[in-house]
N, C-alpha and C positions, 0 to 999 in steps of 0.2 A: 306703779310707774305709769305716767301719762304720755311721756315722750321718749323716743329712742335716743339714747346718748351713747355714741360710739366710744369705746375705750381709748381709741386713738383719734383725735380730731382730724377731720377730712383735710383741712388745709396743711396738716403736718405729714400727710401721706405723699411720698415723692414718686412721681412718674417720670420716666425717661422714654421719650418717643424718638426713634431713630429713622433715618432714610426717608425724610420728607413725607411722613404720614400726614394725611389730609387734615387741614385745620378744623374741620368739623369734629374730629375726634377730640381735640382740645376743648372745643365749645361744649360738647356733650359732657366731658369730665367737669368742666367749670360749672355747668348748670347743676351738676350733682354735688357741688361743693368742693371738688378736687382742683384746687387752684395752683398747687405746687407742681407745675408741669414744665419740664425742660424738653424742648423740641429741637432736634438737629436735622438739618437738611439732607445729610448723607450718613453713610455708615462711619463709625469711628475707627481709627487705627487701633490695632490690638492693644497697645499699652494704654491708650486713652480710654478704651472700652473697659479694661480691667479696673482702671481708676474710677470711671464714672459709675459703675454698677455697685460700688462698695456700700453705698448708703441708700440705694433706691428700693422701693417696695414693689413697684410694677415697671416692667420693661415692655415697650412696644417696638416691633421691628418688622421688616419685610424679608426679602430673600438673601440679602448680602451679609447680614450680621450673623455670625455663628455663635450660638450659645452652647458651647461644649462644656465638658466637666470642669475645666479650669475657670471659665467665666462663671459658671454656677457656683463654684466654691468661693469665688471672690465676692459674689453677691450675697452677703451674709443675711441681709434683711429681706431678700426677695420673697414676695408673697404670691405673685402671679405674673404670667407672661402672655402678651397678646401678639399673635402673628397676623399682621394686617394684610393678609393674602390668603390663598388657599393652602399652599404647601406648608408643612411643619418640619421638613427634614433638616432645616437649619438649626433645630433645637434638639438637644439630647433629651428626648421625651422621657425615657426611663429614669435618667439621672434627675430630671426635674421632679418627677413623681415621687421618687424616694427622698427628695429634699422637702416634700410636702408642697410642691408648687404646681398648680394646675396651669395648663397651656391652652389658650383659646385661639380659634382662627375664624375666618369668614368663608365657609365652603361654598356659599351660594350667591354672594353679593355681586360677583362679576359675571354671572351666568349670561346675561344678555350681551355684554361686551364681547365675550369669547364667541358666542353664537354668531353675532354679526360679522366678526372678523372671518370666521369660517366661510360664511356665505360670500363675503367679498373676495376671499382667496379662491373660492370655487369659480367665480366669474372670471377672475384673472387667469386661472389655469385653462379654462375652456376656451378663452379668447386669445391665449398666448400673449397676454398684455405685457408681462415682464420683459420678454425678449424684444417685443416691438418697442417698448419704452426705452430700454437701454440702447437699442439700435438708433432710435431717433436722437437720443442724447449724444451719440457718437457721430451724428450727421447722416445716418442712413435713413432708409424709408421703406419699411416693410408693409406696404399697403396691399394686403391680400386676405382673402377669405379662406385660404387653404388651412385646413386643420382647425378652424374656428367653429365653435358650436354654441348653441344656446343651452342654458340649463334646462329649459322646458323639455320634458320628455326623457331626460337622462335619469338613470337610476343611481340613487345615493345610498351607499351602505354605511350605516353608523355602528361603530363598535363601541359599546358602552352606552346604555340608554338611560342615564341618570338625568340630573337637572340640566346639564349643558347639552347632552346628546338629544334629549327630548325637545329642548328649545330649538336646536338646529333643525330637528325634524319638522317642527311647525313652520319655521321660516322657509325651509327648502320646499315644502309642499305648496306654500303660497306662491313660490316661483315656478310651480308647475312640474317639479321633480317627483319621481316615484321613489318612495322611501322604504327601505328595508333596514332592519337592525338586528344586532346580536348582542345579548347580554347573558352573563353566567347565571342570572336568576330571572324568574318570570317578572316581566314588567308590563304594565298596561300601556298599550300603544296610544299615540296621539294622532288624531285625524285618521287618515287612511293608511298610515304606516303599518307594515306587517313584520313580524319577527321571523328570523330564519333559524333552522335547527342547529347550525354550526357556523363557526368562523369560516371554514373552508367554503361552505355554500355561499356565504355573503361575498367573499373575495371573488369567487368565480362569476358572480352575477352583476357586480357593481361597476358602473362607469367611473364612479368616484367613491373612495373609501375615506372616511374621516374618523379619527380615533379620539375617544373621550373616556379613558379608563384611568384609575388611580395607579400610583407607583407602588407595586407590591412585588414580592418574589415571583408571583404567578404571572405578572404582566411584563417582567423583564424580557426584552427582545421578543415580545409577542409577535411582532412582524419582523421575521428574519428571512433568510434566503429562500426557505421552502414556501413561506407565505407570499412573498412578492412573485415567486414563480407561479403560484396558484391564482394570482390576480388575473382578471380579464386583460388580455394583451392590449397595451396602450392606455389602460385606465390610469387615473390620477390618484394621488394619496395626499392627505392632509393630516399632520400631527400637531395638535394644539393641546395635548394632554401632558405627557411627561417624556423627557428625552430618552429615558432608558427603555421605553416601550418599543422603539424601532432600532434595528441594527443598521446604523448609518452606512457602514461599508457595503452591506448587502443591497441597500436601497440605491447607493451610488452606482453599483454595478448594474442593477436592473434599469436605471435611468440611462446609462451609457448604451445598453443593448437595445433599448426601446421597449422592453417588456413593460416598464412603467412609463407612461407618456409624459408625466410631469408630477412635481411634488411641491408642496408648501409646508415648511417646517418652522414652528415658532418656539420649540423647546428642544434642549440638547442635553446630552448626558454630562457634558462639561461646559459650563458657561463662564465667561469672564466675570471677575469680581468687581470690575469697574471699567470705565471708558479707556483707561490707560493700558489695559491688558488685551493682548491680541486674541481674537476669536479664531480658534482652530477647530476644523471639522472636515470630514471627508467630503461633505456636500458643497464645500466652498468651490466656486468656479464652475460648477456643473450648470450649463446654460439653461436647462429647463427646470430649474429649482428656484422657488421664492424662499428666501431666508429672512425671517423677522426676529428681532432680539427679545423674545419672551414678552410680548406686548399684548397677549390675548386679553388680559384684564386691565390693561393700562389705558383707561379712559377716565376723564374727570368724574363722570357719573359713577363709575364703578369704585373709584378711590374714595369718593364721598360716602357711598353706601357702605363700603368696607370700614371706613373710619367710624361711622355711627355704630355699626354692628359690633365690632370688637370692643370699642370704648364702652358701650353699654354693658357688654358681658363682664368686663373688668370691674366696672362700677358696681354691678349687681353682686359680684363675688365679694367685693370689699364691703358693701352695705349689709348683705344678708347671709353670705356664705353660699349662695347659689352657684353651682358648678355646671349648670346646663350648657352644653356646647363644648366642654373641655375635651380634648382629644386624648389625654393621657391619664385621666383621673376619674374616680367614681363620681357619678352625676347625681346631684340632688337639686331639685327645684323647690326653693324655700321662699315663702312670703315673709316679709319683715313682721315681727310681732312686738308691738310697743309695750305689751303688758308682761314682759319677762326679761330675763337675762339669757343671752345665747352663748353657749360654749362650743367652740369648734375643736375637734381633736382628730389629727391625722396620724396614722400609725401603720406599722407593718401588719399585714393581715395574717395574724396567727392566733391560735386559741387562747382565750382567757383575757384578751385586752379589754373587751367591752365590760366584762365583770369587774376588772380592776378600776376602770373609769367610774363605773357606777358605785363601786366601793368608796372611792374618794368622795364622790358627791353625797353618798349616804352618811359618811362620817361628818360632813358639814351640815347635816340636816337639811340638805337642799331638796325641795319639793319639785320633782320632775314633772313638767307639764306636757312635754312632747319630746320624742327622740327619733332620729332618722339615721339609718346606717346603710351605706353601700360600699362594696369592695370592687376593686379592679386591678389587675396586674400586680398583685401582691401588696396593694395599698388599701387600707381601710379608712373611711371618712365617716365620722359620727358627729352629728349636730344635736345638741341637747338644749332644750329650753327649760329654764328653772325659774321658780317664783322669786327667790332671793338667794344671794350668794356672797360670800366674803371673798372677793377676788384676790386680795393680798395673801390670804391663807390657802386658797384652793389652787391657784395657778401653779405654784411651785410643786405641789403634790401631783397635779396632772402631768406636768413635764417629767416628773420622776417615774411615771408609770412605764413599766418595761415594754418596749416596742414602740414608744412614742417617737414620731418624726417631727411633729410640730403641733403646738396647741396655743389657742388664744381665746380670751373672753371677748367676743365681738362687741357686746354692749350689755 
């Protein structure tokens, strides 16, 4: 073999991109030969979504589309899912994995956008900009320096010192802030930032606390009544991580009492599914709170970067079987090999499956040139490169292997 020939021509592989995914994603796919792309500007109604997914191979979505068990069952040809955002809780990840469908996201592409928003919110909180702006819009005039502070010299406490937290650290230090941080695992500090030994120590010392942790059972209501009570009196709080991380009722009470001087919140435990749904939250109407509608990563630059990132991952999986970056699936980083046939086999992770797969290949006198196997969450993924293969004879036998979830001969 001198050229790679996919078993399914690229222009026949159907992509459905929902919720206004950036046009650069389409361009990336087209550059790779995937021209059969349907792009929708918004989320589809439930019935329309169930109909649309019936014959697509790849689905791209953001946060409003829910890929639950019913939708996954309707998507009989589904091969991969791209979440063009950070979060993946809108997808039944376990259900997708056991359907043999990897799910990819863009965990770092909007880092700068979120970090810049945090710094902007910090300035607004310390200068009481929101209250002064709304007063001016109402015809009032709060021209006063009372309670207004510079960021310079203030202490910023960062909870979660990953990609976003560390970027906030760099920007904050350039503004003259003193940065401390807390993370559950040892993390190398940026600049002059220093780590604290506990969350309690960080809360007690910080003039401003900003949260950058993932949504896990361990981070649910990480900041509750006890934590806001432990904060430095009058300190500010920013949450641009996940809505479940903060107890909104406890925060509202602390804001009303003055224990927390002000807050800016971009994420909520329950968010409207569209502009026609009313936003309900205990923090609504609290005067010293800035509420933004989950826009941390909503910049044109971030959306373009996310579009390129996720589209590239989907194309790589379709082209070579590479699953690097999948959040629910065994990860294999595979280079294309023009001098062989490539067999992908996804199965339940149970004893004897690999032996049965190789038994099928041996029965076809297939010369194995390379084989890669990884397992995760009860799913096994094996990729086998062979010199020659009779696809028509081999594929039905591979599908019949006990434990098989999905198999295909890529090329």
